[in-house]
FIMILUM-729208 format. One line per 8 residues: their letters; for each residue x, y, z of C-alpha. Coordinates in steps of 0.05 Angstrom, whole numbers, plus 5000, padded with zeros to 4 digits. Last residue first. Layout:
% FIMILUM-729208
a> X Y Z; ...
% end
This chain:
% FIMILUM-729208
xxxxxxxx> 4448 4153 4588; 4460 4225 4610; 4476 4245 4539; 4412 4212 4514; 4372 4249 4567; 4402 4315 4544; 4384 4301 4472; 4313 4283 4491
xxxxxxxx> 4303 4346 4532; 4320 4394 4474; 4384 4434 4484; 4380 4511 4490; 4377 4512 4566; 4437 4465 4574; 4483 4505 4528; 4458 4573 4552
xxxxxxxx> 4476 4561 4624; 4548 4585 4621; 4529 4652 4589; 4470 4660 4636; 4514 4652 4697; 4569 4697 4671; 4520 4753 4654; 4483 4746 4721
xxxxxxxx> 4549 4750 4760; 4569 4811 4721; 4502 4842 4736; 4511 4833 4811; 4584 4856 4813; 4570 4919 4772; 4505 4934 4809; 4537 4933 4878
xxxxxxxx> 4599 4972 4856; 4556 5025 4822; 4511 5031 4883; 4569 5039 4930; 4601 5090 4884; 4535 5130 4884; 4522 5130 4959; 4583 5169 4980
xxxxxxxx> 4616 5146 5045; 4613 5189 5108; 4668 5168 5156; 4693 5222 5204; 4767 5219 5218; 4812 5193 5274; 4854 5158 5221; 4866 5093 5259
xxxxxxxx> 4808 5085 5308; 4748 5119 5275; 4768 5119 5202; 4797 5049 5205; 4734 5023 5241; 4689 5058 5190; 4730 5027 5134; 4721 4958 5164
xxxxxxxx> 4646 4966 5172; 4637 4995 5103; 4681 4939 5073; 4638 4888 5110; 4574 4918 5083; 4604 4921 5013; 4625 4848 5014; 4557 4825 5039
xxxxxxxx> 4520 4866 4987; 4565 4842 4931; 4557 4769 4950; 4482 4773 4962; 4472 4814 4899; 4513 4764 4858; 4476 4705 4887; 4407 4737 4880
xxxxxxxx> 4425 4758 4809; 4450 4688 4795; 4384 4656 4816; 4342 4708 4780; 4381 4698 4716; 4373 4622 4720; 4298 4628 4730; 4293 4679 4674
xxxxxxxx> 4335 4637 4627; 4290 4576 4641; 4228 4619 4627; 4256 4643 4561; 4275 4572 4541; 4203 4552 4551; 4177 4509 4607; 4128 4455 4583
xxxxxxxx> 4131 4401 4636; 4185 4366 4595; 4227 4429 4595; 4220 4434 4671; 4239 4361 4680; 4298 4367 4633; 4323 4429 4670; 4317 4394 4738
xxxxxxxx> 4355 4334 4711; 4409 4378 4682; 4419 4416 4747; 4485 4382 4767; 4511 4394 4696; 4494 4468 4702; 4524 4468 4772; 4593 4449 4747
xxxxxxxx> 4598 4506 4697; 4567 4553 4748; 4622 4535 4797; 4677 4543 4746; 4651 4610 4723; 4643 4634 4795; 4714 4610 4811; 4737 4651 4752
xxxxxxxx> 4698 4711 4780; 4730 4703 4848; 4798 4700 4815; 4781 4764 4779; 4763 4797 4846; 4828 4773 4878; 4874 4790 4820; 4841 4859 4818
xxxxxxxx> 4869 4871 4888; 4939 4872 4857; 4923 4926 4806; 4880 4961 4858; 4941 4967 4903; 4986 4993 4847; 4931 5040 4823; 4920 5066 4894
xxxxxxxx> 4993 5086 4899; 4989 5126 4835; 4920 5154 4850; 4941 5171 4921; 5000 5211 4894; 4956 5247 4842; 4904 5265 4894; 4959 5289 4940
xxxxxxxx> 4985 5334 4885; 4917 5365 4872; 4903 5374 4946; 4972 5404 4956; 4960 5453 4898; 4895 5476 4930; 4930 5481 4997; 4979 5532 4970
xxxxxxxx> 5043 5532 5011; 5082 5597 5004; 5156 5612 5016; 5184 5680 5037; 5256 5693 5015; 5234 5731 4953; 5195 5783 4994; 5169 5838 4948
xxxxxxxx> 5168 5803 4881; 5153 5734 4910; 5097 5763 4954; 5065 5801 4896; 5067 5740 4851; 5036 5698 4906; 4979 5748 4914; 4963 5749 4839
xxxxxxxx> 4964 5673 4833; 4920 5663 4895; 4870 5715 4872; 4864 5679 4805; 4859 5611 4838; 4801 5636 4880; 4780 5659 4950; 4848 5663 4985
xxxxxxxx> 4855 5646 5058; 4908 5664 5109; 4961 5634 5155; 5026 5672 5171; 5088 5637 5195; 5145 5674 5228; 5220 5665 5233; 5266 5655 5292
xxxxxxxx> 5335 5666 5321; 5323 5672 5397; 5306 5739 5428; 5232 5722 5441; 5247 5652 5464; 5235 5656 5540; 5184 5710 5556; 5122 5673 5532
xxxxxxxx> 5115 5600 5553; 5142 5546 5507; 5099 5500 5463; 5125 5433 5437; 5093 5387 5385; 5065 5444 5346; 5005 5461 5303; 5006 5519 5254
xxxxxxxx> 4943 5520 5212; 4910 5476 5159; 4867 5433 5205; 4878 5358 5202; 4931 5358 5258; 4878 5361 5313; 4922 5366 5374; 4913 5332 5443
xxxxxxxx> 4957 5368 5492; 5003 5346 5550; 5025 5391 5607; 5082 5418 5650; 5143 5381 5623; 5201 5418 5656; 5253 5460 5618; 5328 5473 5616
xxxxxxxx> 5351 5520 5559; 5420 5510 5529; 5444 5563 5479; 5481 5534 5418; 5428 5552 5366; 5374 5532 5415; 5395 5467 5449; 5339 5441 5493
xxxxxxxx> 5345 5406 5561; 5284 5365 5580; 5261 5351 5652; 5205 5305 5674; 5148 5335 5715; 5091 5307 5673; 5116 5243 5640; 5167 5226 5586
xxxxxxxx> 5171 5166 5539; 5195 5208 5480; 5145 5171 5435; 5091 5180 5488; 5107 5255 5493; 5099 5260 5417; 5031 5226 5423; 5007 5277 5475
xxxxxxxx> 5034 5341 5443; 5080 5372 5494; 5071 5434 5537; 5130 5469 5569; 5143 5494 5640; 5204 5539 5648; 5221 5544 5721; 5227 5616 5744
xxxxxxxx> 5294 5649 5759; 5286 5704 5708; 5212 5717 5694; 5167 5677 5647; 5101 5708 5629; 5040 5677 5662; 4994 5628 5626; 5027 5561 5640
xxxxxxxx> 4986 5504 5610; 4965 5454 5663; 4975 5379 5671; 4942 5325 5629; 4894 5324 5569; 4896 5398 5551; 4858 5415 5487; 4882 5438 5419
xxxxxxxx> 4852 5454 5350; 4817 5517 5373; 4883 5547 5395; 4909 5545 5466; 4938 5603 5506; 5003 5631 5535; 5047 5630 5472; 5115 5606 5448
xxxxxxxx> 5131 5567 5385; 5169 5504 5368; 5203 5474 5307; 5242 5413 5327; 5305 5386 5295; 5328 5315 5282; 5352 5261 5328; 5351 5264 5404
xxxxxxxx> 5287 5224 5412; 5317 5170 5368; 5359 5146 5427; 5293 5125 5461; 5292 5136 5536; 5270 5075 5576; 5331 5079 5620; 5342 5004 5615
xxxxxxxx> 5373 5011 5546; 5434 5047 5575; 5485 5054 5519; 5439 5090 5471; 5411 5134 5527; 5481 5153 5549; 5502 5172 5478; 5438 5212 5466
xxxxxxxx> 5442 5252 5531; 5413 5236 5600; 5396 5289 5651; 5322 5274 5652; 5321 5282 5576; 5382 5317 5547; 5402 5357 5485; 5336 5361 5448
xxxxxxxx> 5344 5404 5386; 5320 5474 5367; 5286 5516 5313; 5243 5575 5335; 5176 5593 5303; 5136 5657 5312; 5062 5654 5294; 5017 5701 5255
xxxxxxxx> 4950 5665 5250; 4883 5675 5216; 4902 5737 5178; 4845 5752 5130; 4856 5773 5057; 4836 5840 5029; 4895 5842 4980; 4922 5903 5016
xxxxxxxx> 4911 5866 5082; 4960 5812 5062; 5011 5864 5040; 5006 5897 5109; 5018 5830 5143; 5080 5821 5099; 5106 5890 5119; 5094 5878 5193
xxxxxxxx> 5131 5812 5194; 5190 5831 5150; 5239 5849 5205; 5221 5786 5242; 5237 5744 5180; 5180 5708 5144; 5204 5637 5129; 5131 5616 5122
xxxxxxxx> 5068 5637 5085; 5010 5587 5091; 4948 5586 5046; 4882 5549 5052; 4851 5575 5116; 4781 5547 5132; 4722 5590 5112; 4677 5535 5083
xxxxxxxx> 4718 5477 5057; 4792 5473 5043; 4808 5438 5108; 4756 5385 5092; 4798 5368 5031; 4855 5342 5074; 4819 5289 5115; 4770 5278 5057
xxxxxxxx> 4827 5253 5013; 4851 5202 5064; 4780 5178 5077; 4765 5171 5002; 4829 5129 4993; 4806 5086 5051; 4736 5079 5021; 4763 5058 4953
xxxxxxxx> 4811 5006 4982; 4756 4979 5027; 4707 4971 4969; 4757 4935 4924; 4779 4888 4980; 4708 4873 5004; 4685 4861 4933; 4738 4807 4926
xxxxxxxx> 4717 4777 4992; 4644 4777 4971; 4659 4745 4904; 4696 4688 4937; 4656 4679 5002; 4587 4695 4974; 4601 4651 4913; 4621 4589 4952
xxxxxxxx> 4565 4596 5004; 4509 4605 4953; 4531 4555 4900; 4472 4507 4905; 4486 4433 4891; 4423 4411 4929; 4371 4467 4935; 4384 4527 4979
xxxxxxxx> 4392 4585 4931; 4356 4548 4875; 4291 4559 4914; 4295 4635 4904; 4299 4627 4828; 4243 4576 4827; 4199 4621 4870; 4213 4680 4824
xxxxxxxx> 4192 4639 4763; 4128 4617 4797; 4108 4688 4816; 4111 4703 4890; 4063 4681 4945; 4108 4626 4971; 4163 4676 4993; 4204 4624 5032
xxxxxxxx> 4215 4646 5103; 4253 4585 5126; 4289 4572 5060; 4307 4645 5048; 4329 4652 5121; 4372 4590 5116; 4408 4618 5056; 4416 4685 5092
xxxxxxxx> 4445 4651 5154; 4491 4606 5114; 4516 4663 5070; 4528 4709 5130; 4565 4653 5167; 4609 4639 5106; 4627 4713 5100; 4643 4716 5174
xxxxxxxx> 4683 4652 5172; 4724 4674 5112; 4737 4743 5140; 4754 4715 5209; 4803 4664 5178; 4838 4718 5138; 4842 4763 5199; 4868 4706 5243
xxxxxxxx> 4922 4691 5192; 4942 4764 5188; 4943 4770 5265; 4984 4705 5269; 5035 4733 5219; 5040 4798 5256; 5053 4762 5322; 5102 4715 5287
xxxxxxxx> 5145 4770 5258; 5189 4770 5195; 5129 4795 5155; 5137 4755 5091; 5164 4690 5120; 5114 4696 5177; 5056 4703 5128; 5077 4639 5094
xxxxxxxx> 5082 4604 5161; 5014 4630 5183; 4982 4604 5118; 5017 4537 5126; 4994 4532 5199; 4922 4547 5178; 4926 4493 5124; 4956 4442 5174
xxxxxxxx> 4900 4457 5224; 4847 4446 5171; 4881 4381 5152; 4878 4357 5224; 4803 4373 5227; 4794 4336 5161; 4830 4275 5188; 4789 4277 5252
xxxxxxxx> 4723 4273 5213; 4664 4294 5257; 4676 4369 5246; 4677 4357 5171; 4605 4331 5171; 4599 4260 5143; 4563 4261 5076; 4499 4221 5069
xxxxxxxx> 4494 4190 5000; 4432 4181 4958; 4404 4125 4915; 4445 4070 4947; 4460 4006 4910; 4529 4026 4883; 4544 4056 4952; 4550 3985 4980
xxxxxxxx> 4620 3981 4949; 4644 4029 5004; 4659 4104 5004; 4689 4128 5070; 4760 4139 5043; 4732 4180 4986; 4711 4234 5038; 4785 4252 5046
xxxxxxxx> 4783 4278 4975; 4742 4339 4996; 4799 4366 5039; 4856 4341 4996; 4842 4393 4943; 4858 4449 4993; 4924 4418 5014; 4945 4398 4944
xxxxxxxx> 4926 4466 4917; 4970 4496 4972; 5030 4452 4958; 5028 4453 4883; 5018 4528 4878; 5073 4542 4929; 5122 4499 4890; 5105 4532 4825
xxxxxxxx> 5111 4602 4855; 5177 4587 4890; 5206 4556 4826; 5183 4615 4784; 5214 4663 4834; 5280 4624 4832; 5277 4627 4756; 5273 4703 4752
xxxxxxxx> 5264 4721 4679; 5294 4790 4662; 5256 4854 4675; 5306 4902 4706; 5284 4959 4751; 5317 5028 4743; 5321 5063 4810; 5285 5113 4856
xxxxxxxx> 5222 5070 4868; 5153 5102 4869; 5149 5136 4801; 5174 5074 4765; 5124 5029 4800; 5074 5018 4744; 5129 5016 4691; 5169 4966 4733
xxxxxxxx> 5105 4924 4739; 5096 4913 4664; 5148 4859 4653; 5125 4826 4717; 5059 4809 4683; 5094 4763 4634; 5130 4727 4691; 5064 4722 4727
xxxxxxxx> 5030 4692 4666; 5084 4638 4660; 5082 4624 4735; 5006 4619 4732; 5010 4567 4677; 5063 4528 4717; 5021 4531 4780; 4956 4511 4745
xxxxxxxx> 4990 4452 4711; 5022 4429 4776; 4958 4439 4816; 4918 4397 4767; 4973 4344 4767; 4966 4341 4843; 4889 4338 4838; 4890 4281 4787
xxxxxxxx> 4941 4242 4827; 4898 4250 4890; 4840 4222 4849; 4875 4157 4834; 4908 4157 4903; 4842 4153 4939; 4818 4095 4896; 4882 4057 4910
xxxxxxxx> 4883 4072 4984; 4811 4049 4993; 4827 3984 4958; 4804 3965 4888; 4768 3898 4886; 4718 3905 4830; 4664 3928 4879; 4711 3983 4903
xxxxxxxx> 4721 4007 4832; 4645 4007 4825; 4638 4049 4887; 4689 4099 4859; 4650 4104 4794; 4584 4115 4831; 4616 4168 4877; 4647 4207 4819
xxxxxxxx> 4595 4262 4819; 4606 4272 4894; 4681 4276 4879; 4670 4331 4826; 4625 4370 4873; 4679 4369 4927; 4732 4382 4874; 4695 4446 4856
xxxxxxxx> 4689 4469 4928; 4763 4455 4943; 4786 4487 4878; 4744 4549 4891; 4773 4553 4960; 4841 4546 4926; 4826 4605 4882; 4808 4649 4941
xxxxxxxx> 4872 4627 4976; 4912 4647 4914; 4880 4716 4913; 4897 4722 4987; 4969 4705 4970; 4970 4761 4918; 4946 4810 4971; 4999 4783 5019
xxxxxxxx> 5053 4793 4966; 5031 4864 4953; 5037 4882 5027; 5104 4847 5035; 5132 4880 4972; 5112 4950 4996; 5147 4940 5063; 5205 4905 5029
xxxxxxxx> 5213 4966 4983; 5225 5012 5041; 5275 4964 5073; 5313 4957 5007; 5318 5032 5001; 5343 5037 5073; 5393 4981 5064; 5421 5009 4999
xxxxxxxx> 5426 5078 5030; 5466 5047 5087; 5514 5014 5038; 5522 5077 4996; 5540 5113 5059; 5501 5161 5102; 5521 5214 5152; 5486 5256 5203
xxxxxxxx> 5519 5315 5239; 5498 5333 5310; 5567 5361 5329; 5577 5307 5382; 5556 5252 5333; 5602 5276 5277; 5660 5282 5326; 5648 5211 5352
xxxxxxxx> 5648 5183 5281; 5711 5221 5259; 5764 5166 5264; 5717 5108 5247; 5694 5146 5185; 5766 5157 5163; 5783 5082 5167; 5719 5060 5133
xxxxxxxx> 5730 5109 5077; 5802 5086 5068; 5780 5013 5065; 5731 5029 5009; 5787 5054 4964; 5784 5109 4911; 5736 5148 4954; 5683 5198 4933
xxxxxxxx> 5654 5248 4982; 5589 5289 4983; 5576 5344 5034; 5503 5361 5045; 5479 5425 5078; 5406 5429 5098; 5372 5496 5106; 5314 5520 5150
xxxxxxxx> 5308 5596 5159; 5327 5626 5226; 5375 5678 5198; 5363 5688 5124; 5403 5653 5070; 5354 5671 5015; 5389 5734 4989; 5400 5701 4921
xxxxxxxx> 5470 5730 4920; 5492 5683 4975; 5475 5622 4934; 5510 5645 4870; 5573 5603 4879; 5531 5541 4894; 5510 5535 4822; 5434 5524 4814
xxxxxxxx> 5391 5461 4815; 5315 5465 4817; 5279 5405 4848; 5203 5395 4849; 5169 5409 4916; 5103 5371 4920; 5118 5318 4867; 5192 5309 4873
xxxxxxxx> 5192 5248 4919; 5135 5217 4880; 5175 5211 4815; 5235 5180 4851; 5301 5212 4868; 5364 5174 4888; 5408 5203 4833; 5372 5255 4790
xxxxxxxx> 5322 5244 4733; 5285 5285 4681; 5318 5353 4692; 5302 5403 4636; 5362 5444 4615; 5401 5508 4619; 5344 5551 4646; 5375 5620 4652
xxxxxxxx> 5379 5645 4724; 5353 5709 4756; 5375 5731 4826; 5337 5763 4883; 5306 5699 4909; 5307 5649 4853; 5282 5682 4789; 5270 5639 4728
xxxxxxxx> 5291 5655 4657; 5277 5621 4590; 5334 5590 4550; 5307 5519 4553; 5232 5526 4550; 5178 5537 4602; 5105 5519 4592; 5092 5534 4665
xxxxxxxx> 5067 5464 4684; 5110 5429 4633; 5175 5460 4656; 5155 5450 4729; 5142 5376 4718; 5208 5370 4680; 5249 5393 4739; 5291 5456 4726
xxxxxxxx> 5367 5457 4718; 5393 5527 4728; 5443 5576 4698; 5484 5635 4722; 5548 5605 4696; 5592 5544 4689; 5551 5497 4734; 5495 5491 4683
xxxxxxxx> 5544 5458 4634; 5547 5391 4670; 5475 5368 4672; 5461 5412 4612; 5501 5365 4566; 5442 5318 4554; 5395 5372 4528; 5349 5353 4560
xxxxxxxx> 5373 5324 4625; 5390 5260 4662; 5436 5281 4718; 5487 5226 4726; 5503 5159 4758; 5561 5154 4806; 5604 5214 4822; 5543 5260 4824
xxxxxxxx> 5572 5310 4842; 5629 5345 4806; 5635 5404 4853; 5587 5457 4879; 5511 5451 4881; 5456 5498 4905; 5393 5456 4910; 5327 5494 4911
xxxxxxxx> 5266 5453 4929; 5206 5484 4898; 5144 5526 4916; 5115 5554 4852; 5104 5621 4818; 5082 5638 4747; 5091 5707 4718; 5087 5680 4647
xxxxxxxx> 5156 5692 4619; 5188 5712 4686; 5178 5644 4719; 5186 5660 4794; 5213 5610 4843; 5190 5602 4915; 5235 5569 4965; 5250 5504 5002
xxxxxxxx> 5322 5490 5021; 5383 5449 5000; 5455 5470 5004; 5503 5424 4967; 5576 5406 4973; 5626 5366 4931; 5689 5329 4949; 5738 5281 4915
xxxxxxxx> 5790 5236 4949; 5750 5234 5013; 5756 5267 5080; 5808 5317 5105; 5769 5379 5082; 5709 5356 5123; 5750 5361 5187; 5773 5432 5170
xxxxxxxx> 5702 5451 5155; 5678 5423 5222; 5728 5465 5260; 5717 5528 5217; 5642 5527 5227; 5597 5488 5181; 5534 5521 5154; 5472 5496 5189
xxxxxxxx> 5426 5436 5187; 5483 5388 5173; 5490 5328 5127; 5549 5282 5111; 5547 5241 5047; 5592 5182 5031; 5608 5138 4971; 5574 5184 4922
xxxxxxxx> 5512 5191 4878; 5469 5162 4934; 5424 5117 4892; 5479 5111 4839; 5524 5081 4893; 5474 5026 4908; 5458 5012 4835; 5480 4939 4832
xxxxxxxx> 5457 4921 4901; 5392 4959 4892; 5383 4926 4824; 5391 4857 4855; 5341 4872 4909; 5294 4903 4858; 5300 4844 4811; 5287 4793 4865
xxxxxxxx> 5227 4832 4892; 5197 4841 4822; 5204 4767 4809; 5170 4749 4875; 5115 4801 4860; 5102 4773 4790; 5107 4702 4816; 5056 4718 4871
xxxxxxxx> 5006 4751 4824; 5011 4695 4772; 5003 4642 4827; 4939 4675 4849; 4917 4684 4777; 4926 4610 4761; 4892 4582 4822; 4820 4581 4796
xxxxxxxx> 4844 4561 4726; 4855 4490 4752; 4781 4482 4764; 4769 4500 4691; 4821 4449 4671; 4786 4396 4713; 4719 4414 4680; 4748 4406 4610
xxxxxxxx> 4779 4339 4630; 4714 4309 4656; 4705 4251 4607; 4780 4239 4600; 4796 4245 4675; 4780 4172 4691; 4827 4148 4638; 4886 4190 4662
xxxxxxxx> 4876 4173 4736; 4868 4099 4716; 4934 4101 4677; 4971 4136 4733; 4945 4086 4784; 4965 4028 4739; 5035 4056 4731; 5040 4066 4807
xxxxxxxx> 5020 3996 4827; 5000 3987 4900; 4973 3922 4927; 5000 3882 4870; 4965 3849 4812; 4934 3914 4791; 4859 3918 4776; 4826 3933 4709
xxxxx> 4853 3879 4663; 4845 3828 4720; 4770 3843 4726; 4753 3790 4675; 4693 3802 4631
% end
């Protein structure tokens, strides 16, 4: 037979290469498609996140004004004086105002009480978007009388109906409608303190505007022309800054919302990228086995005159097409998955997310899939270059170690650079990108090292005294074509993600729940006026409740640090003072002793009462002092309701913020703030839900301005919040674990063909199907257990490090979830292994031998 029909006439003939790649793949097409499936989920995850990101960015641009409800909002922490009011009256073409504060509301029908956010509204706000209510007209009609809009979660919790009454302070309101959505509000933002809207005209009659209480006034403006708003803002900008007023425009709200989403998007994208990397490792391993299987065919092509480049390109074409098909399939699935993501994230993002097809995202996903599958598939293909015609006569082939092949070393470097480049595009920072790349590399190397060590240990310390079936199962862990390293890396990394996510959520919950244990306080009463202090304490004792703390609180702002104000710090970057240090308000107290949650780390706490003419030495929480960039002896000038008080930093404190009691960033000495406007906080403990409800009802009836924080409710709400956020993270992490399982299926599918000769030999020697299943089951159980055990151990180590160094919390994981995760992964591995092995095990030896021939 002439070789001319097989080999091209020219050195490089693309049509001939394509034909040979197609013909060569016919016998192994099902295996190639299975290899392709390893990258599908990774691409699907990335396309879903890319599409979601494109839609959110477009929706933020389109809904920017609906997020704010106006063109401009100016906020103040106190009622405006005549000067500020006159300035506000000159702004905008339409104006509205709102007073926002936390308060208890009382449901008269069932005596229910709950901490809410009361919003007293005047004007036609929102100018863009609308209040979504049931009935629909309630969003406008509630302003016409003594009526309220009540958040739907409150309505459901207290079984309230439209027409029922609630009491806010000293005034009762009829529920005009159930509020389902308001401009700029997400589901999570209203979880702890749901909103209740009332008309502004009744605010004074509620009796809640007490001296020292915390209120936020918002002034909303609508402009007919954008240029006019820019002109007016430029004219009043310095006045707003000098008066301590903050403002926000639709454009700045758009940037802030986009920035918040980008943080979430980057995290989810990196999780999806890790899933893709797992799949590509599966591709590399599978192609490695595939190439070793093709060595005789490659050697024959070389004998017939094919060049090294030609044989290399034949299989490179197969891998490229494989990546293209996998990327396109993944992009299709990712587009479908993106349709569900807006429903998953609807409580997190304060806007309506569209679900149309994003072709740029599909293009990015397909391109990324082709490039990365090409890079990882190229690793094993480089070995083709060393196959000579002489291999047709050799019984076995010695593979050149990767570290001795300069091309493979170069390709490893290119892959690492590509990973770092992708991370850089997501994180916008090279240091963060390099840390991410190093972390991924460390995880892979650590898992690989564990697999190599354990595989070597099994081989070195082989349990020769065990039953024959057990010996065969153990031996398969290190025999040729074993899957130990591949499965430990892929399944182990997926288990690592799932375990770490669970343990972190457990740590966050335990940090708060520990405060509700034993005799720790679990209820906080705040906004107690000085005139009410004794009466509230008396009521607490009537209900036989302990008083753990009764603390005065004064609200103030930082005016200067070391003689430099906010404007000077902003213009002089060399000063080291952060301009952000002057923003916002501080709530401080005064006392001459430490609590059991504090300890001095530097300086000395002043214990003597202040006398006129003395220096005022204050104590700062250590991390807050670091953010301010101040040292012991530095000066800070505070503004207390217009009165300026100069102080000197006297000490730093370490504060345990996990305890449910009043902890402060700043502590003044006694004798300075006693006459300043202030309110008090009382900390106590209730023994049951029934006692809590009865006590709260008594407080709301007697002291309507006093607000109550119930730790039991906070724990419940926090659990719900973590569940929602955790679901999104687990949803993305599932791509990694499922990808690992697909790689497992592909690997087992290949290994069953690699083990055919061993199976035939065992069947010829008299092994029954049952014995072969037991051997296979034991092998896959060892693999699954090894992968799961390694992943769990690494997740425990990582979670301990996070608990110790990031959360500063004790780490005591529960045994049962660890056991369930271990058994689930192990048994799933066995089930997949046995399912894929059944075809070979059930065939008679003669039929298998005929197929091989």
